N, C-alpha and C positions, 0 to 999 in steps of 0.2 A: 504494500500499500505505498509506504516511505518514498519508494522508487515512483510511482504513480505523480504521486503529489511532488516530486523535486522536478520531473517534467513537465507539470501544468504551471508551478509556482511561476516562471518567467512570461507565459501567457500573461495571466493574472496580474502580476507588475506592471506590464505594458499599456496593460486595459487601463488599471488605475494612474497610471503617470501620463497618460496622453495629457496633452495640455488643453484640449476641449472638454475632456472630462473634469480637470482639475478645474478649468474656469465657472465651470457648470456649478458646482462641487463647492469651490471658493467662493462664488457670487453667490451662493445661498447659505453659506455658515455668515459672509459679512451682513446678512439681513434678517439674521434670526434675534436679534435684540428688537429689529421693529415688530417682527410675531409675538414674542413673551408679552415684549410692552405693551402691546393694543390687546392680548387676552386679559390683560389684570382689569383694565377696565374693562370689557365683558365680562369678565366673572364677578364683578363688584355688581355690575346693573341685572345679570340674570342667576347667579348660585342661590342667592335670598329666596327664590322660586321654590327651591327645593324644599323648605320649612315653611311654605305657605306665603312669603312675605311679599310685596310686589312695591318697588319706589313707583311713586309718581308720575306720568309720562314724559311730565317735562325733565325731570330726574334722568330719567332713563336717556332720552333724547340726546340731552346734555353727557352725559357717561358715555353715549355711542359716536361722541365727535370723534373722539380723540382714536375709536378704532376706525371710524370711515376714512379718515384721511391719514392713516400710517398703513393698517391691514389691506383699506379699499384702495391702496394704490404701491401697493408692495409690488407688482410685475412691472412697475416704471422704476421702481428702486434696484430692482433685480437685473434691468436690461442694462443699467449702468454700472451696478459690481461686475456685472460678467463681463463686459467689456472691458472694464479695469484689468480683471485679472490674466484677463485673454493677452490686453496688451503689455502690460509686464514681462509674460512670458516671450510677446514678440519682440521685446526689447534687448533681451538678452541675446540676441541675434544680430542687431544693429551696432555700427561704432557708437560707442560713448558720447561721440560729438554730433552723431545724426540719431536724436531719439524720437518716437511717437510721445504727444503730448496726451497724457492721461487723463488731464480734465476735459480737453475738449473732444478726446476719443465718448466718455460721460455724456456729455453734454449731448452730443451728435448723437449714440444709439438714443438717448431718452427722447429726442425729436423726432427721430425715425420712428421706434415706438408707437409714440401721440400719434403719428401720422397714419399707421397700422389698425390702431386700435381704439380710436374715439370714432364712434357711433352718433353723427350728427341725427336731430330731431328737429321739428318744427320748430320748437320753442327754446330751443339747447342743445347738448349732447348728453348721451349717456356714457358713462363712465366704467358700466361694468367691466369691463374686458379692462381694466387699468389695473384692475385687481387680481384674484388669484387665478379666475379663469385666463390671464392673459399670460401666464408664465412660459407655457410651452413657445409662444410667439416672442416671447421678452429672451428666451435664449438663444432664438435664431439670429435676432437682431443686434444679440448682444457678441455673437460670434462672427459674425458678418461685417460688421461697423470696424473692428479693430485690424480685418484683414485688407480692406480699401487704405487703412490709413497705412499699412506696412507696405504695400504695392507704391504709392503714391513716395513716401519717406524715402524707402529705400532705392526709387528709381528716380529722389528729387525731381519729381512732378509738384512743386511750390512756387507760391512767391517770395522770389528772394528779393530782401532790400539791402544799401547800402549799407556797411559794417560800419558807419558811423549812426546809423539807426539805434534808439535802447533796444535792447534784448525782448521786453516783454512785448513791445510793439512787433520787433520783428518777428517772435512766435508767433500771434494775432494772424499777422499774415500767411504766413507759413501754414496755419492751420487751414486757410480757408478755400483751398480747392480739392484738398480731404475729406471738410467735412458738407463741402457744397456737392460735389458726388454723392456723399454717403446719405443724404439727406433728398437731393435731386431721385435718388436709385429707387429708396424704397417710397417716394410720393408716385413718381409713375408706375412700380410694382402695384402699390395700393390702388391707385385706379383703374390698371387696367385687371386687377385679382376681383376688383367687384364688380365692371362693366362684366366680364366671365362668369361668375358665380352668384352676383346678387347679394353678396356679405362683404363681411370685412375679414381680414384672414385668422384670429384669434377665435372668431365664433366658427369659423370654418374646421378650423382643427378641433375643437370640442365636440364638432359634430360628427367628425370621422372618427376620432378616438373616443369615441363614447361606448363600443363595445370593447374596445381595450379596459376601460375604466370600469365596464362592470366584469367583465372578467377578473382583473383585479382583486375581485370582492367575492368570488368566488372562493369555496373551500382550496380547490386547487391554485386558484391564483393565488393566494395568500402562504399556502405549503410552499408554493414555488418561490416566493421572495424571503420567506424566513428561512428555507433552506440553504439557500443559494448564499445569503449571507455567512450564514454558518461555516459553510461548505468553503467557502472563501477563506476566512478565517484559520479555518484549521489546516489549509494548506502555505498559512503563513503571511497572508496577505489581507488590509485589516478590510472587513467584508463591505459594510455601509459604503466606504470609500466608491465601491464599483456599484453596489445596487442602488444607494439612495440617489444620485442624479437622474438616474433612470425612473423613479415612482416617486420625487418630490410634487411635483406639480398634479400626480393624482390626490395625494395624499392632503396637500395641500387646498386642492379644489374639494377636497370630500369634506374636511374639516368645516369650510364655509358653510356648505350643503347641509351639513348635521347642523349648525346653528341655526341656519334659517328656516329647520324645519323642528328646531327645537321651540324658536320663537312663535312660530305658528302653530304649536302645542301638538305637532304628530310627531310621531315614533321618529328617533334618531339613527338611521340607520344604516350607513354608511359605515363598514368594519375597517378599511385601511384610511384611519383617517395619521394626522402628525404623530401622535402621542403613541398611537399603537405599535408602531415598530419601536419607539424608545421604552414603553413599556409591557408592551404585551411578549411579542419576538424577542425583544433584549431585555427580557426580566431579568435585572441584577446585569446586564451588558451579553452582548452578544454571545449566542447558546444557551441562555437563559440560565446564567449560572447562580442566581442569587443563592441558593441551597447550600450550593457547594463548599463553601468556607464554614458556614455550619457544621454540617456534615462532619468535614477533615476535624472541625476542631475538637466536637464533640463524641465523633463514632470511632475517628482514626485511634491505630492502636500504633503505627511507627511514627516515629521521631519525627521526621521530614514531613510528614502529611499535616500530624498537627502543629507543626511550627508554621506551615503553609497558612494552615485554617488560622491560627490568630493573627500574623500577619495579615492578612486578604478580607477577614471580612467587615474591617469596617469600611475601606476604598469601594466593597463589592455593594456592601448596602448601598451605597452611591451610585453603584453602576460602573466604579471603573473596575475592572476585574482582570487586569492584565495582571496582577499580582497571583489570582489562580491560575490562568492561560498560559504564563511563563514559569510560573513556582512549582507547579506540579509535575511536568507540563502535561498539558492538554493540549497545546499545538503540533501536530505532527505526532501525536502520540494515537497508535490506533484503539488501545484500552478503551478511547475515549468518545470514536469516532460516529457511532452509534447514538450514543446521549447528546450528544452535542449538536447534531443535525434534529434527533428527533423531538427534543424538549420544546427548543422554540415552536415546531411544529404543531405539537399537541397543544401548546400556551393557544397561540392564533386561532386555531380551529374550534377550541372550546370557548374561543371568545365569540367568535364567529356564530356560534350555536345558542350562546348567551343571548346575542344582539339578535339575530332571525329566528329564533325559536321561542326562546324565553321572553323577550320583547324588552329586554332590558337596553337603555341608552346608549348607544357609540361614544366615543369622543367626538368633544365639541369644544374642548380647549386646549389650547396649548402650553405647556409647562415647560420649565428648563430638562433637560435628559438628564439632569444628576439629580433630579427627587427620588427618592426612595419608590422604586416599582409601583409596590402596593400601595402608598398614599397618592402617588402618581394617576392611578389607574381611579381611582374613588372619586378623585379631586376633577379629572379630565373628563367623565361621565357626569359630571352635576350630582355627586352624590346621589347617585342609582343606589337603590338598597340592593339589587343582586348583585353589585360591583362588588360590596362587601362578602359575598356567597363565592362570590367568582374567584376573589384572589385568595380566601381559603385554602378553596379547591386547588387551584393552581399550586400551591406551594404544597399540598398534602402530594398532588401527581410529581410534582418535579423532584421531589425527597425519594419518590416511590420507582423515578425513572433512573435517578443517577445513584443511588445509593448502592447497587448490586455491582456496578461497575466500580463504585470508590473501592467497595469492600474488597473485590478481587485485587485490584493495585494495590491496597495498603497491606492486604497480606504476602504478597509479594514483595514490598518494600520491610516488612516485617521479617521476612524470611530470612532479606539480605542482610539486616541491621544485625539479627542474633548473629549470621553466620559470621561476620566483621565484629560481633565480640567475642563468639569462641575462637576468631583466630587471634585476637589481642593477646585472651587469656593463656594460650598456647604457648603466647611468645615470652609474657608474662614468666611462667612457670620455667622456658628455657631459660629466661634471664636470671630466675632462682638458679635453678641447678649447674650454672655455669659460673654462679658467683665466685667460690674459690678457687676455681681454675684459670678464669680469664677475667682480671679485674678490669682492667683497660679497655676490654670490648662489651664487657656488662655494660661499662658507664655509655661508649658508644650507644648502643643497643637501646639504653633507657632512657637517654636522649631525644634517639630517630620515634620513640613507641610515644613519646609525649607530646612531640611535636604531631603525629600522628592523628592522636584522640584527644587534641583540643584546636582543631583549624583555625578557631575564630579568635583566638588569642592572639594579640598583635607580641610577634615575638622583638627581638632586639632590633633588629634591619627595621621591621616594618613598624618602631616605634621613631627610630631614627626619621625612617621616609616621609612618616607624618608630620616632624616637628621641620623637617626640610620646607615641605608643604604648606605648614603655618608662617613660615617665614616668607616664605613667596608672596603670600596674599595679605602679608602686615605692609609689606615693601611696594605692591603693585596693585592696582585698580583693576579687575578684572568683570567682565560683565557677560553673563553666559545667557544664553536664549533655549530651554527647552520647549521643542516641538513636538508635537503627538498627534494622533488625529481628532482630539474633539477639547484636548483643555485637561484632560482628568488626572493622565497618568505622568504626564509633564510636571504638573501642580507638583505631587508627591515629592521628584526630585528635586525640584527647585524650593517648594518649601522645605524642604531637609535642608537645602546649601544654606540658604539663609539663616535656618534657624542656627545652622553652627558658626554662619559668619558673626551674628550678633552676638554667640553666646561670646567667643574667640577675640572679639574685635578685630574681625578681618576685613579687608577691602575690596569682600567678594560680596556683588550682589547677582542675583540670578530673575529670572522672569519667564512663566511659562504661556503657553500659547496653543492654540487649535492650528494645524497646518493650514496657511492660505488665508489664517487671522493675523492682521498688523504686522503684514511681511516688512515694513517698510523698516520695523525694527533693527530688523538685521546688521543694516547698517552702520548701527552703533552698536554694535555687539564686538567682543574679542573671541567667540565660540559658540555656535550652535550645536547641540547634541540632539541628534534625533532619535528619537523612541523607534524601539525594535517593530512596533509595528506598522511603522511608515516607511519602512526599507525600499519599500517600491519607488517611493520619493525622491532617492538619494539623489539620482543624476540629475533632476531638475533644479534642488536644491543645490547640488553641488555649482550650478552653473551663476546662481545667485549669490553664493556665498564667495565664487573667485570673483567675482564683479567686484566686489568691498572689500576683497583681502581677509574675510573670516573665515578661522579653522572651524572646517565642517568634522564633526565627531560623529559617528554610529556607534552603536550597542547590539549584544545580544538579549536576546531577552531575560536568562538567569542572570546575567553581568549587570543588565540594569536594574534588576529586583533587588540583588546584593548593593549597587551604588544606593539606596533609597534607605537602605538597611543601618547602611555603616556609611558615617559622617567623616572617618579619616582614609577611606577606601573612597569615597567622591573627591573630597580634595586632591588626593593624589592622580586620580583619574585627569580630573581637571589639567593640575599641573604638569603632568606628564605628557598631555597632548598641547599643550602649550610651549 
């Protein structure tokens, strides 16, 4: 199985690292604050309804202003952020002295999207497709406009002014031709498309893809999405980075549709909503591993799994499950292939049953992915009474699926640990027997044995290294950026470094970000540490770090977990790589 996974991994990594897939994913990540922010106002307005309290209509309308002018214009913003992220990738292919202006690309993309998406009315315009229903159109615009700019800038199809003209004015004229081409092309396309089809592009896309939307909400569609994320992760590639860009437009549109159903007093029926992926499919992280750390902590007999359980249960509660994935490990471990794929499929199919058959409301609000899944499910469904039952049943089922596999693996590790103990006891006996014959040899064996039995104790050389690292960071200011998929795993290491730096008075500062978020920070850093699940992004990231002369370091799964748990090791890791 591992041989098969090794052959498939480069293919999956290539997909995840594709600049267009990355631009869609990173463009969406950049707009996540809009989605979460707007949902706060939505929950204030409608969650009290679950307990029979209804705000006066004018209060509800006032609360909805913030939602309508943020979430209601989401696709407009996504067109800009997607274009900006693709522009950053395109600029890496151009000379530093002849770069695309990201601000101009954002503006051009948003103008082009408005031209394609606004539906004229007799007394105004319809903004329906500026929101969630226009996301796919926004991605199309956001991926085309940067390419128009790239062709113009690369081939110097621009207006050049004399060098005496100030730079900001010169840049404005330089952007005129690519902006004019972008807007004109989309204007002509929009006019021609409407003449041929009788409708605007976003509405047509929704109509054409409606069967796909419906299929994604079926048992088979939900199982494929959940299983695909787990499968990619199992092969060592961050699953949501491949799957999410394809389904985000569907999830966001369904979430908005669910809310409309709830406001109209109807059953909230669309299963594949935004938080369905975060809380149901990824119940505690990809593979639905929430219960795994607790099983290891309370039921494991081997020292290794008990230690992993203790280290992983707090991060795992908040859906940061890399300590479990790399600490056990689950990744590329055939022992856990079946439960890792099966559990999220069972969870989402059960959720579908509760919604479609038992009549439970589906997800209608969007909460941050780091909210513990049991709490997030209850809140996102508007405190539906059946949601409490679903959470309890899911916990029981997940334990039932994972427990037999963990038990077998735990027994294997326990047998290995006992075998190692027996070997050490045999070595002790040999040392004692030889004590009166070869005292010098005995001393050597004793030292060797002590080292073997206490691998985590710092020896003289390790203490000297740690001391050397501290001296380095007391003399030198060092800024480190840790990148992972969602900002959770990177936060563990960054927080550990910052805590140690504060305790020891070091000039070391660390920041954590999701890959694609605040990438402009890189130019101000001394080092970027890429978390192991983002290995597929190494080639793309190296182009950025090389551009700014920043050191890029990658880690293995087990090594990363060790760094988060051992401050001296983390300090030495940063210092030695610098």
